[in-house]
N, C-alpha and C positions, 0 to 999 in steps of 0.2 A: 800188216805191221802192228805190233802192240804198242801201248802207250809207254811201256818201259823202255822201248827203243827210241821214243821220241822226246820223253821228259825224263830229265836227270835231277837227282837231288841238288838243290842250289839254283836251279832254274827259277826265273821269276815269271809269274803270270798274272794276268789281270782277269777279274770276273766279268764275264759277258751276261750270263744268266745262271739262275739256280732254281731248282724246283722245291727247295726246302722252305715251307710256308713260314717256318719259325725262326729263320736266320734273320740277322740284322745287317748282314752283308748287302751291299749295294753294287750294281753294275760299275765297274771300274776300279774297284778296290783291289789292291794288289797284295801278293803274298809270295812266299818262297815254297817251292816244292820240297817236301821232306822225303817222300818216297812214292813209288807206284806199287801197289800190291793187288791181289786178288781175293775177293771175299764173295763167297756163294756164287762164284762163276762170273762175277762181274769185276772188272777193273775199277780200282779206287785210287784217286789221287789225294794223298795226305798233304795238307797245306798249312803252313804257319803264315797266317794272315797279319799284315801290318797293324791291323786294328786289334789284334790280341786273340781273335777267334781262331779256333783249331777245326773249323768245319772241313771235312773232306768232300771232294767232288766225285760224282758218279756219271760218267759220260752216258751210261746206258739208261739213266734215269732223266736225261735231258739236260744235264748240267754242262755249261759252256764256259770256256775260257780262251784267252789268247796269250801268247808268249809276249812278254815285254822286252 
């Protein structure tokens, strides 16, 4: 099952972990799913984080979250 079947725009998620060494996001921060798309063969979750960040998550890179 693809992420697009599991996450819908407007769903709320909380960050569990992220492999982006430059992000200021911390585990537990919450945001709203904008869309799920495919880029270079990987599914990408675009998120509008409550902190103002627009960092997208890539599960294939080890990014993890949970639905709130």
